[in-house]
TIVO-2410 file (N, C-alpha, C; in nm, 3 decimals):
# residues 172
REC num residu      c1      c2      c3 atome chaine
REC   1      M  11.283   2.843   6.783     N      A
REC   1      M  11.158   2.844   6.836    CA      A
REC   1      M  11.069   2.810   6.700     C      A
REC   2      K  10.995   2.748   6.692     N      A
REC   2      K  10.875   2.722   6.565    CA      A
REC   2      K  10.764   2.812   6.570     C      A
REC   3      S  10.718   2.864   6.473     N      A
REC   3      S  10.560   2.909   6.483    CA      A
REC   3      S  10.486   2.842   6.389     C      A
REC   4      G  10.356   2.812   6.407     N      A
REC   4      G  10.277   2.759   6.303    CA      A
REC   4      G  10.219   2.863   6.218     C      A
REC   5      E  10.106   2.831   6.165     N      A
REC   5      E  10.019   2.947   6.073    CA      A
REC   5      E   9.988   3.068   6.163     C      A
REC   6      F   9.980   3.150   6.094     N      A
REC   6      F   9.942   3.287   6.135    CA      A
REC   6      F   9.799   3.315   6.078     C      A
REC   7      Q   9.693   3.394   6.172     N      A
REC   7      Q   9.575   3.411   6.159    CA      A
REC   7      Q   9.560   3.569   6.184     C      A
REC   8      T   9.500   3.650   6.100     N      A
REC   8      T   9.475   3.784   6.100    CA      A
REC   8      T   9.362   3.801   6.171     C      A
REC   9      L   9.360   3.899   6.261     N      A
REC   9      L   9.189   3.903   6.311    CA      A
REC   9      L   9.177   4.044   6.320     C      A
REC  10      E   9.075   4.082   6.212     N      A
REC  10      E   9.064   4.248   6.203    CA      A
REC  10      E   8.915   4.288   6.299     C      A
REC  11      L   8.974   4.370   6.387     N      A
REC  11      L   8.853   4.399   6.513    CA      A
REC  11      L   8.757   4.504   6.421     C      A
REC  12      P   8.632   4.491   6.450     N      A
REC  12      P   8.528   4.586   6.377    CA      A
REC  12      P   8.541   4.708   6.430     C      A
REC  13      D   8.501   4.793   6.350     N      A
REC  13      D   8.514   4.967   6.409    CA      A
REC  13      D   8.417   4.956   6.506     C      A
REC  14      A   8.458   5.011   6.610     N      A
REC  14      A   8.367   5.027   6.707    CA      A
REC  14      A   8.414   5.139   6.792     C      A
REC  15      R   8.458   5.265   6.742     N      A
REC  15      R   8.549   5.372   6.838    CA      A
REC  15      R   8.422   5.390   6.915     C      A
REC  16      G   8.481   5.440   7.029     N      A
REC  16      G   8.397   5.467   7.161    CA      A
REC  16      G   8.316   5.336   7.229     C      A
REC  17      N   8.314   5.246   7.136     N      A
REC  17      N   8.251   5.139   7.237    CA      A
REC  17      N   8.336   5.023   7.238     C      A
REC  18      F   8.418   5.019   7.368     N      A
REC  18      F   8.501   4.901   7.365    CA      A
REC  18      F   8.430   4.778   7.390     C      A
REC  19      G   8.322   4.777   7.451     N      A
REC  19      G   8.238   4.642   7.491    CA      A
REC  19      G   8.196   4.570   7.381     C      A
REC  20      K   8.191   4.615   7.308     N      A
REC  20      K   8.170   4.582   7.112    CA      A
REC  20      K   8.297   4.484   7.099     C      A
REC  21      I   8.422   4.581   7.104     N      A
REC  21      I   8.525   4.512   7.085    CA      A
REC  21      I   8.559   4.388   7.145     C      A
REC  22      A   8.517   4.433   7.311     N      A
REC  22      A   8.568   4.301   7.393    CA      A
REC  22      A   8.492   4.186   7.361     C      A
REC  23      D   8.357   4.211   7.325     N      A
REC  23      D   8.286   4.067   7.305    CA      A
REC  23      D   8.327   4.014   7.162     C      A
REC  24      F   8.368   4.096   7.044     N      A
REC  24      F   8.398   4.014   6.964    CA      A
REC  24      F   8.530   3.952   6.964     C      A
REC  25      L   8.627   4.038   7.039     N      A
REC  25      L   8.773   3.916   7.116    CA      A
REC  25      L   8.746   3.807   7.149     C      A
REC  26      Q   8.664   3.830   7.263     N      A
REC  26      Q   8.632   3.680   7.359    CA      A
REC  26      Q   8.550   3.564   7.248     C      A
REC  27      H   8.484   3.615   7.169     N      A
REC  27      H   8.426   3.524   7.105    CA      A
REC  27      H   8.520   3.469   6.978     C      A
REC  28      S   8.576   3.542   6.937     N      A
REC  28      S   8.692   3.506   6.827    CA      A
REC  28      S   8.808   3.443   6.929     C      A
REC  29      L   8.848   3.440   6.981     N      A
REC  29      L   8.946   3.379   7.049    CA      A
REC  29      L   8.927   3.253   7.102     C      A
REC  30      R   8.771   3.233   7.173     N      A
REC  30      R   8.698   3.115   7.202    CA      A
REC  30      R   8.737   3.008   7.066     C      A
REC  31      D   8.672   3.069   6.950     N      A
REC  31      D   8.680   3.004   6.838    CA      A
REC  31      D   8.797   2.936   6.805     C      A
REC  32      I   8.919   3.056   6.788     N      A
REC  32      I   9.052   3.023   6.772    CA      A
REC  32      I   9.097   2.875   6.842     C      A
REC  33      K   9.080   2.894   6.986     N      A
REC  33      K   9.134   2.799   7.091    CA      A
REC  33      K   9.056   2.686   7.031     C      A
REC  34      Q   8.906   2.666   7.019     N      A
REC  34      Q   8.863   2.534   7.016    CA      A
REC  34      Q   8.903   2.465   6.871     C      A
REC  35      K   8.974   2.544   6.777     N      A
REC  35      K   9.014   2.462   6.642    CA      A
REC  35      K   9.205   2.466   6.664     C      A
REC  36      Q   9.243   2.498   6.757     N      A
REC  36      Q   9.398   2.463   6.763    CA      A
REC  36      Q   9.400   2.341   6.835     C      A
REC  37      Q   9.503   2.311   6.787     N      A
REC  37      Q   9.560   2.149   6.832    CA      A
REC  37      Q   9.602   2.179   6.950     C      A
REC  38      K   9.582   2.084   7.034     N      A
REC  38      K   9.588   2.047   7.164    CA      A
REC  38      K   9.718   2.070   7.227     C      A
REC  39      G   9.744   2.169   7.332     N      A
REC  39      G   9.885   2.191   7.408    CA      A
REC  39      G   9.963   2.305   7.342     C      A
REC  40      K   9.879   2.366   7.228     N      A
REC  40      K   9.953   2.466   7.137    CA      A
REC  40      K   9.933   2.595   7.210     C      A
REC  41      Q  10.017   2.708   7.219     N      A
REC  41      Q  10.013   2.806   7.299    CA      A
REC  41      Q   9.958   2.935   7.196     C      A
REC  42      L   9.862   3.017   7.227     N      A
REC  42      L   9.851   3.119   7.109    CA      A
REC  42      L   9.910   3.193   7.167     C      A
REC  43      F   9.942   3.316   7.079     N      A
REC  43      F  10.035   3.414   7.093    CA      A
REC  43      F   9.987   3.539   7.007     C      A
REC  44      A   9.919   3.681   7.061     N      A
REC  44      A   9.909   3.758   6.971    CA      A
REC  44      A   9.981   3.889   6.965     C      A
REC  45      V  10.034   3.931   6.866     N      A
REC  45      V  10.062   4.055   6.827    CA      A
REC  45      V   9.971   4.153   6.785     C      A
REC  46      I   9.967   4.266   6.895     N      A
REC  46      I   9.842   4.381   6.881    CA      A
REC  46      I   9.924   4.509   6.843     C      A
REC  47      I   9.844   4.544   6.740     N      A
REC  47      I   9.902   4.724   6.678    CA      A
REC  47      I   9.792   4.792   6.729     C      A
REC  48      L   9.804   4.892   6.800     N      A
REC  48      L   9.676   4.959   6.865    CA      A
REC  48      L   9.707   5.109   6.784     C      A
REC  49      D   9.589   5.156   6.764     N      A
REC  49      D   9.596   5.298   6.706    CA      A
REC  49      D   9.644   5.413   6.846     C      A
REC  50      R   9.575   5.381   6.967     N      A
REC  50      R   9.578   5.471   7.114    CA      A
REC  50      R   9.643   5.397   7.199     C      A
REC  51      K   9.751   5.441   7.267     N      A
REC  51      K   9.835   5.398   7.368    CA      A
REC  51      K   9.725   5.374   7.516     C      A
REC  52      P   9.606   5.450   7.536     N      A
REC  52      P   9.529   5.442   7.642    CA      A
REC  52      P   9.449   5.299   7.629     C      A
REC  53      D   9.451   5.252   7.517     N      A
REC  53      D   9.361   5.113   7.491    CA      A
REC  53      D   9.398   5.001   7.546     C      A
REC  54      Y   9.583   5.020   7.578     N      A
REC  54      Y   9.647   4.916   7.623    CA      A
REC  54      Y   9.587   4.847   7.721     C      A
REC  55      A   9.583   4.877   7.806     N      A
REC  55      A   9.507   4.774   7.976    CA      A
REC  55      A   9.389   4.712   7.942     C      A
REC  56      K   9.338   4.776   7.850     N      A
REC  56      K   9.178   4.698   7.805    CA      A
REC  56      K   9.229   4.578   7.720     C      A
REC  57      Y   9.279   4.598   7.642     N      A
REC  57      Y   9.332   4.512   7.557    CA      A
REC  57      Y   9.400   4.367   7.604     C      A
REC  58      K   9.480   4.410   7.687     N      A
REC  58      K   9.577   4.322   7.759    CA      A
REC  58      K   9.482   4.268   7.854     C      A
REC  59      S   9.411   4.322   7.920     N      A
REC  59      S   9.289   4.250   7.999    CA      A
REC  59      S   9.251   4.119   7.947     C      A
REC  60      I   9.179   4.178   7.865     N      A
REC  60      I   9.081   4.056   7.758    CA      A
REC  60      I   9.187   3.935   7.739     C      A
REC  61      F   9.281   3.951   7.681     N      A
REC  61      F   9.386   3.875   7.636    CA      A
REC  61      F   9.466   3.776   7.745     C      A
REC  62      T   9.454   3.844   7.890     N      A
REC  62      T   9.504   3.785   7.965    CA      A
REC  62      T   9.389   3.700   8.072     C      A
REC  63      R   9.254   3.751   8.059     N      A
REC  63      R   9.125   3.662   8.112    CA      A
REC  63      R   9.145   3.542   7.985     C      A
REC  64      E   9.161   3.532   7.884     N      A
REC  64      E   9.159   3.445   7.789    CA      A
REC  64      E   9.290   3.347   7.790     C      A
REC  65      N   9.388   3.394   7.887     N      A
REC  65      N   9.486   3.287   7.876    CA      A
REC  65      N   9.583   3.284   7.728     C      A
REC  66      V   9.592   3.415   7.704     N      A
REC  66      V   9.651   3.445   7.545    CA      A
REC  66      V   9.781   3.532   7.590     C      A
REC  67      M   9.891   3.492   7.543     N      A
REC  67      M  10.023   3.587   7.580    CA      A
REC  67      M  10.018   3.693   7.434     C      A
REC  68      T  10.071   3.821   7.498     N      A
REC  68      T  10.058   3.913   7.382    CA      A
REC  68      T  10.185   4.015   7.379     C      A
REC  69      Q  10.180   4.065   7.272     N      A
REC  69      Q  10.283   4.163   7.240    CA      A
REC  69      Q  10.247   4.292   7.183     C      A
REC  70      V  10.215   4.388   7.241     N      A
REC  70      V  10.133   4.531   7.219    CA      A
REC  70      V  10.230   4.617   7.172     C      A
REC  71      I  10.205   4.662   7.056     N      A
REC  71      I  10.283   4.797   7.013    CA      A
REC  71      I  10.179   4.872   6.939     C      A
REC  72      T  10.234   4.991   6.967     N      A
REC  72      T  10.122   5.113   6.912    CA      A
REC  72      T  10.166   5.143   6.798     C      A
REC  73      K  10.072   5.190   6.727     N      A
REC  73      K  10.087   5.258   6.585    CA      A
REC  73      K  10.183   5.344   6.565     C      A
REC  74      Y  10.247   5.405   6.628     N      A
REC  74      Y  10.322   5.519   6.648    CA      A
REC  74      Y  10.458   5.447   6.660     C      A
REC  75      I  10.492   5.353   6.737     N      A
REC  75      I  10.607   5.258   6.747    CA      A
REC  75      I  10.642   5.196   6.597     C      A
REC  76      A  10.491   5.137   6.543     N      A
REC  76      A  10.499   5.053   6.424    CA      A
REC  76      A  10.577   5.135   6.334     C      A
REC  77      R  10.526   5.255   6.301     N      A
REC  77      R  10.548   5.347   6.213    CA      A
REC  77      R  10.716   5.425   6.218     C      A
REC  78      K  10.771   5.415   6.319     N      A
REC  78      K  10.921   5.446   6.301    CA      A
REC  78      K  10.991   5.320   6.351     C      A
REC  79      I  10.962   5.194   6.310     N      A
REC  79      I  11.014   5.104   6.338    CA      A
REC  79      I  11.176   5.118   6.283     C      A
REC  80      N  11.260   5.060   6.363     N      A
REC  80      N  11.424   5.065   6.335    CA      A
REC  80      N  11.481   4.896   6.347     C      A
REC  81      L  11.587   4.886   6.325     N      A
REC  81      L  11.654   4.735   6.340    CA      A
REC  81      L  11.653   4.763   6.531     C      A
REC  82      S  11.682   4.857   6.587     N      A
REC  82      S  11.649   4.851   6.739    CA      A
REC  82      S  11.560   4.827   6.801     C      A
REC  83      V  11.447   4.904   6.733     N      A
REC  83      V  11.320   4.881   6.817    CA      A
REC  83      V  11.252   4.731   6.730     C      A
REC  84      A  11.294   4.671   6.653     N      A
REC  84      A  11.283   4.525   6.617    CA      A
REC  84      A  11.329   4.475   6.688     C      A
REC  85      T  11.434   4.458   6.731     N      A
REC  85      T  11.545   4.374   6.772    CA      A
REC  85      T  11.481   4.363   6.944     C      A
REC  86      N  11.430   4.500   7.007     N      A
REC  86      N  11.372   4.491   7.137    CA      A
REC  86      N  11.227   4.403   7.126     C      A
REC  87      V  11.159   4.440   7.044     N      A
REC  87      V  11.054   4.382   7.039    CA      A
REC  87      V  11.051   4.217   7.011     C      A
REC  88      M  11.130   4.201   6.931     N      A
REC  88      M  11.171   4.044   6.902    CA      A
REC  88      M  11.226   3.972   7.038     C      A
REC  89      K  11.328   4.030   7.108     N      A
REC  89      K  11.378   3.962   7.222    CA      A
REC  89      K  11.264   3.964   7.353     C      A
REC  90      Q  11.158   4.043   7.335     N      A
REC  90      Q  11.045   4.039   7.451    CA      A
REC  90      Q  10.940   3.933   7.376     C      A
REC  91      I  10.887   3.906   7.239     N      A
REC  91      I  10.885   3.790   7.211    CA      A
REC  91      I  10.909   3.665   7.281     C      A
REC  92      N  11.095   3.693   7.249     N      A
REC  92      N  11.140   3.552   7.259    CA      A
REC  92      N  11.105   3.534   7.399     C      A
REC  93      S  11.154   3.620   7.481     N      A
REC  93      S  11.140   3.594   7.614    CA      A
REC  93      S  10.980   3.556   7.689     C      A
REC  94      K  10.855   3.608   7.642     N      A
REC  94      K  10.721   3.570   7.681    CA      A
REC  94      K  10.714   3.412   7.605     C      A
REC  95      M  10.791   3.387   7.477     N      A
REC  95      M  10.780   3.241   7.444    CA      A
REC  95      M  10.854   3.136   7.509     C      A
REC  96      G  10.929   3.194   7.653     N      A
REC  96      G  11.041   3.112   7.707    CA      A
REC  96      G  11.161   3.082   7.633     C      A
REC  97      G  11.194   3.174   7.553     N      A
REC  97      G  11.323   3.148   7.483    CA      A
REC  97      G  11.435   3.227   7.565     C      A
REC  98      E  11.579   3.222   7.555     N      A
REC  98      E  11.655   3.303   7.631    CA      A
REC  98      E  11.723   3.390   7.541     C      A
REC  99      S  11.739   3.497   7.595     N      A
REC  99      S  11.781   3.632   7.520    CA      A
REC  99      S  11.924   3.639   7.535     C      A
REC 100      I  11.998   3.577   7.654     N      A
REC 100      I  12.109   3.603   7.668    CA      A
REC 100      I  12.179   3.478   7.772     C      A
REC 101      R  12.306   3.438   7.746     N      A
REC 101      R  12.388   3.333   7.796    CA      A
REC 101      R  12.532   3.400   7.829     C      A
REC 102      I  12.529   3.378   7.988     N      A
REC 102      I  12.664   3.418   8.047    CA      A
REC 102      I  12.761   3.315   8.060     C      A
REC 103      K  12.889   3.288   8.046     N      A
REC 103      K  12.974   3.179   8.091    CA      A
REC 103      K  13.010   3.217   8.227     C      A
REC 104      Y  12.950   3.106   8.275     N      A
REC 104      Y  12.988   3.118   8.424    CA      A
REC 104      Y  13.087   3.017   8.459     C      A
REC 105      P  13.159   3.030   8.619     N      A
REC 105      P  13.275   2.968   8.631    CA      A
REC 105      P  13.247   2.782   8.629     C      A
REC 106      D  13.348   2.717   8.624     N      A
REC 106      D  13.338   2.584   8.637    CA      A
REC 106      D  13.238   2.511   8.727     C      A
REC 107      F  13.288   2.540   8.851     N      A
REC 107      F  13.189   2.480   8.925    CA      A
REC 107      F  13.043   2.502   8.932     C      A
REC 108      M  12.998   2.579   8.839     N      A
REC 108      M  12.859   2.609   8.839    CA      A
REC 108      M  12.811   2.510   8.720     C      A
REC 109      S  12.862   2.462   8.653     N      A
REC 109      S  12.822   2.383   8.565    CA      A
REC 109      S  12.811   2.236   8.618     C      A
REC 110      K  12.893   2.222   8.731     N      A
REC 110      K  12.937   2.088   8.771    CA      A
REC 110      K  12.826   2.066   8.891     C      A
REC 111      K  12.752   2.151   8.933     N      A
REC 111      K  12.671   2.137   9.042    CA      A
REC 111      K  12.541   2.233   9.019     C      A
REC 112      K  12.434   2.217   9.081     N      A
REC 112      K  12.329   2.297   9.061    CA      A
REC 112      K  12.350   2.384   9.144     C      A
REC 113      V  12.346   2.508   9.055     N      A
REC 113      V  12.371   2.650   9.166    CA      A
REC 113      V  12.252   2.768   9.105     C      A
REC 114      M  12.186   2.817   9.242     N      A
REC 114      M  12.093   2.906   9.213    CA      A
REC 114      M  12.171   3.015   9.241     C      A
REC 115      V  12.135   3.125   9.149     N      A
REC 115      V  12.184   3.268   9.197    CA      A
REC 115      V  12.064   3.360   9.231     C      A
REC 116      I  12.089   3.415   9.359     N      A
REC 116      I  11.976   3.502   9.422    CA      A
REC 116      I  12.016   3.630   9.438     C      A
REC 117      G  11.909   3.705   9.403     N      A
REC 117      G  11.948   3.827   9.454    CA      A
REC 117      G  11.822   3.936   9.525     C      A
REC 118      I  11.846   4.002   9.610     N      A
REC 118      I  11.756   4.085   9.706    CA      A
REC 118      I  11.827   4.206   9.709     C      A
REC 119      D  11.707   4.304   9.701     N      A
REC 119      D  11.761   4.434   9.708    CA      A
REC 119      D  11.615   4.519   9.766     C      A
REC 120      V  11.652   4.629   9.862     N      A
REC 120      V  11.555   4.683   9.916    CA      A
REC 120      V  11.533   4.843   9.850     C      A
REC 121      C  11.386   4.863   9.827     N      A
REC 121      C  11.353   5.016   9.766    CA      A
REC 121      C  11.299   5.088   9.867     C      A
REC 122      H  11.311   5.232   9.869     N      A
REC 122      H  11.287   5.309   9.994    CA      A
REC 122      H  11.193   5.420   9.922     C      A
REC 123      A  11.150   5.422   9.817     N      A
REC 123      A  11.081   5.530   9.742    CA      A
REC 123      A  10.925   5.566   9.761     C      A
REC 124      G  10.862   5.479   9.807     N      A
REC 124      G  10.723   5.498   9.836    CA      A
REC 124      G  10.713   5.508   9.975     C      A
REC 125      K  10.584   5.499  10.014     N      A
REC 125      K  10.499   5.486  10.148    CA      A
REC 125      K  10.570   5.349  10.249     C      A
REC 126      K  10.604   5.266  10.155     N      A
REC 126      K  10.641   5.133  10.243    CA      A
REC 126      K  10.776   5.102  10.154     C      A
REC 127      S  10.876   5.065  10.233     N      A
REC 127      S  10.993   4.990  10.181    CA      A
REC 127      S  10.941   4.854  10.097     C      A
REC 128      V  10.998   4.813   9.985     N      A
REC 128      V  10.973   4.735   9.913    CA      A
REC 128      V  11.084   4.645   9.861     C      A
REC 129      V  11.076   4.508   9.905     N      A
REC 129      V  11.193   4.417   9.902    CA      A
REC 129      V  11.142   4.326   9.734     C      A
REC 130      G  11.279   4.346   9.655     N      A
REC 130      G  11.265   4.267   9.522    CA      A
REC 130      G  11.345   4.138   9.543     C      A
REC 131      F  11.290   4.026   9.526     N      A
REC 131      F  11.379   3.904   9.542    CA      A
REC 131      F  11.359   3.834   9.407     C      A
REC 132      V  11.487   3.774   9.367     N      A
REC 132      V  11.480   3.716   9.242    CA      A
REC 132      V  11.592   3.595   9.231     C      A
REC 133      A  11.553   3.457   9.196     N      A
REC 133      A  11.638   3.360   9.204    CA      A
REC 133      A  11.636   3.300   9.067     C      A
REC 134      T  11.760   3.225   9.028     N      A
REC 134      T  11.731   3.160   8.893    CA      A
REC 134      T  11.668   3.018   8.934     C      A
REC 135      N  11.613   2.979   8.811     N      A
REC 135      N  11.550   2.878   8.844    CA      A
REC 135      N  11.580   2.758   8.714     C      A
REC 136      N  11.699   2.764   8.664     N      A
REC 136      N  11.750   2.677   8.619    CA      A
REC 136      N  11.913   2.657   8.578     C      A
REC 137      E  11.951   2.563   8.527     N      A
REC 137      E  12.113   2.542   8.517    CA      A
REC 137      E  12.190   2.661   8.466     C      A
REC 138      Q  12.118   2.702   8.353     N      A
REC 138      Q  12.165   2.803   8.307    CA      A
REC 138      Q  12.173   2.949   8.316     C      A
REC 139      C  12.093   2.953   8.458     N      A
REC 139      C  12.074   3.094   8.494    CA      A
REC 139      C  12.013   3.193   8.391     C      A
REC 140      T  11.904   3.131   8.313     N      A
REC 140      T  11.857   3.238   8.221    CA      A
REC 140      T  11.700   3.266   8.252     C      A
REC 141      S  11.637   3.178   8.331     N      A
REC 141      S  11.546   3.211   8.374    CA      A
REC 141      S  11.497   3.197   8.552     C      A
REC 142      A  11.402   3.277   8.560     N      A
REC 142      A  11.392   3.327   8.759    CA      A
REC 142      A  11.271   3.331   8.793     C      A
REC 143      Y  11.277   3.304   8.897     N      A
REC 143      Y  11.168   3.299   8.977    CA      A
REC 143      Y  11.164   3.443   9.058     C      A
REC 144      S  11.017   3.532   9.044     N      A
REC 144      S  11.055   3.666   9.119    CA      A
REC 144      S  10.967   3.682   9.215     C      A
REC 145      D  10.985   3.793   9.337     N      A
REC 145      D  10.886   3.809   9.416    CA      A
REC 145      D  10.919   3.953   9.493     C      A
REC 146      I  10.810   4.008   9.534     N      A
REC 146      I  10.826   4.125   9.658    CA      A
REC 146      I  10.762   4.116   9.792     C      A
REC 147      I  10.858   4.154   9.862     N      A
REC 147      I  10.827   4.160  10.021    CA      A
REC 147      I  10.752   4.311  10.045     C      A
REC 148      I  10.675   4.348  10.093     N      A
REC 148      I  10.635   4.499  10.153    CA      A
REC 148      I  10.674   4.505  10.291     C      A
REC 149      Q  10.748   4.577  10.345     N      A
REC 149      Q  10.773   4.604  10.480    CA      A
REC 149      Q  10.758   4.749  10.525     C      A
REC 150      P  10.809   4.772  10.651     N      A
REC 150      P  10.790   4.923  10.688    CA      A
REC 150      P  10.896   5.025  10.619     C      A
REC 151      K  10.868   5.175  10.626     N      A
REC 151      K  10.949   5.234  10.546    CA      A
REC 151      K  11.097   5.222  10.588     C      A
REC 152      C  11.178   5.242  10.532     N      A
REC 152      C  11.311   5.263  10.565    CA      A
REC 152      C  11.380   5.145  10.638     C      A
REC 153      Q  11.315   5.041  10.609     N      A
REC 153      Q  11.364   4.894  10.686    CA      A
REC 153      Q  11.441   4.856  10.574     C      A
REC 154      E  11.594   4.810  10.597     N      A
REC 154      E  11.677   4.744  10.526    CA      A
REC 154      E  11.697   4.605  10.538     C      A
REC 155      L  11.686   4.542  10.650     N      A
REC 155      L  11.691   4.426  10.670    CA      A
REC 155      L  11.503   4.342  10.662     C      A
REC 156      V  11.595   4.240  10.612     N      A
REC 156      V  11.423   4.167  10.555    CA      A
REC 156      V  11.381   4.073  10.693     C      A
REC 157      T  11.287   4.080  10.724     N      A
REC 157      T  11.255   4.005  10.864    CA      A
REC 157      T  11.140   3.925  10.850     C      A
REC 158      K  11.066   3.916  10.749     N      A
REC 158      K  10.938   3.843  10.719    CA      A
REC 158      K  10.931   3.849  10.585     C      A
REC 159      D  10.858   3.704  10.571     N      A
REC 159      D  10.843   3.649  10.460    CA      A
REC 159      D  10.931   3.601  10.348     C      A
REC 160      L  11.069   3.617  10.413     N      A
REC 160      L  11.195   3.581  10.316    CA      A
REC 160      L  11.174   3.448  10.313     C      A
REC 161      D  11.117   3.335  10.399     N      A
REC 161      D  11.126   3.228  10.399    CA      A
REC 161      D  11.066   3.164  10.296     C      A
REC 162      K  10.921   3.238  10.247     N      A
REC 162      K  10.828   3.200  10.183    CA      A
REC 162      K  10.897   3.224  10.029     C      A
REC 163      C  10.976   3.339  10.036     N      A
REC 163      C  11.018   3.339   9.905    CA      A
REC 163      C  11.148   3.233   9.865     C      A
REC 164      M  11.203   3.195   9.933     N      A
REC 164      M  11.309   3.099   9.922    CA      A
REC 164      M  11.262   2.971   9.901     C      A
REC 165      Y  11.148   2.940   9.966     N      A
REC 165      Y  11.079   2.827   9.971    CA      A
REC 165      Y  11.018   2.816   9.809     C      A
REC 166      N  10.978   2.915   9.771     N      A
REC 166      N  10.904   2.892   9.647    CA      A
REC 166      N  11.031   2.904   9.505     C      A
REC 167      A  11.134   2.990   9.555     N      A
REC 167      A  11.231   2.967   9.475    CA      A
REC 167      A  11.309   2.821   9.421     C      A
REC 168      V  11.314   2.767   9.548     N      A
REC 168      V  11.338   2.633   9.536    CA      A
REC 168      V  11.258   2.521   9.480     C      A
REC 169      Q  11.114   2.521   9.518     N      A
REC 169      Q  11.041   2.482   9.413    CA      A
REC 169      Q  11.053   2.499   9.277     C      A
REC 170      S  11.062   2.601   9.270     N      A
REC 170      S  11.057   2.661   9.102    CA      A
REC 170      S  11.174   2.611   9.058     C      A
REC 171      F  11.307   2.595   9.113     N      A
REC 171      F  11.422   2.512   9.051    CA      A
REC 171      F  11.420   2.378   9.027     C      A
REC 172      A  11.340   2.335   9.154     N      A
REC 172      A  11.336   2.191   9.154    CA      A
REC 172      A  11.265   2.148   9.040     C      A
***
């Protein structure tokens, strides 16, 4: 994956006034978007002083449709090869890259095969069904969904058809 030019955006000192930072970011992101080439996706790497600010920053970038990788200053200071590798894997995945490829049996390469996984978790007040289905021939990208059902119900009796339909649409 090839990246274009990088632009550093230094936030104003607005301790305690997140509204000022939010306004600055929204204005700056709109300016950057107007100047960018059509079809290019913005990606922001954010290094935060304070972990509690994560949700606020993430929501601004999400509203502006900008993908992000957020790193706290604490992590940035203690970065090593393992941490850097994990951060790069996350960025690669967010940009549509593949982190792994598995050698599958020959029949899978000769036909279109979708691998589907379903599991039920009973930890909360309701049971949650996790549904995942691969949506490319290399099985490196997936569609996922959840179904909420009554507590301790193991069999999936509703909405599985919707998950399957959406998975097939995603695969097609």
